[in-house]
Structures are given as structure tokens and as C-alpha cells.
N, C-alpha and C positions, 0 to 999 in steps of 0.2 A: 504494500500500500504506500509506503514511504517513497518508493521509486516512482510511482505514478504521479504523486504530488510534485516531486522534483522535475519530472518531465513536463508537466503542465506549467510549472513556473518558468522553466527554460523556454518553452514555446512562447509563452506570454512575453518574456523579455525580448526574444528574437523578433516577434511580430511588432512589439512596441518600438524597437529601434528602427525597423524597416519603415514603419508608418511615419516616424519622426523624420527620417531621411527623405521620404516621399514628400512630406509637407514642406520641408525646407526647400526642396528642389522646385516645387510648384510656386512657392513664395519668391524664389529667385527669378523664375520666369516672369512672374507678374511684375516684379520690380524692374525687369528689363523691358517692360511693355510688350511682351509677347501677346499675340492675339488670343482671343477667347477660344477659338477653335484649337489652337495648340495646347492651351491649358486643359481643355476637355479631353483631348487625345491622350495627353500624359496621365491625367486622372484615371481614365478608363484603363490604360496600360497598368497603372499601379494597382487598381482594384482587381484586375485579372491576375496579376502576379501574386497578390495576397490571397486570393481565392485558391489559386493553384498550390501555394505553399501550405495553406491550412488543409486542403483536400488531401495532399500527399501525407500529411502528418496524422490527421484525424479521420480521413476517409471521406468519400463523397456523401453529401447529405441526402436523406431520402426525399423524394419529390412527391410521393403519393402516400397518404395515410388516411385512416378512417378514425373518426371520433364521434362520440355521442355527447349530446348536450342534455342535461337534466335541469329543467326549470321548475323552481318551487314557486307556487303562488302564495303570497302572503295576504291574508284578508284581515283588515283592521276593523 
């Protein structure tokens, strides 16, 4: 169990560092007056990289699932 906690912490640290670098790069582009289209392209690239990183470590997320909703009616 301890190993899983350490792995999760390390993954969180790695992802946090990557996101910080991505944000700094986007801010640099903005400060250089790069166009909105360039900023969006880079943002999409970073999002895809982060998704790929997490998918490789944690596995692909499920896309289909079933759930039930139970609603209680409260009469006052």
C-alpha cells in the first residue's frame, strides 16, 4: 500500500511540473504577442501530451458506464 501512495505522489509531482512548464511557455508566447491561434494550438498540444502521459500511467478511462439514480421525495 505504501508503494502505491509513493507512486501516486510521484505522478502528481511529475504532472504538476509539466503543467507549470506548459503554462510558463504559453505565458511567454502571449508576452511575445503570438496570435491567439498559436496559443490555442500549443494549449491543445499540451492537453494531448498530459492526457497521453496520464493514460500511459493510469490506463485509458472508461467511456461507457451504467448508473442508477435513486430519488427520494420528501413531503413536508
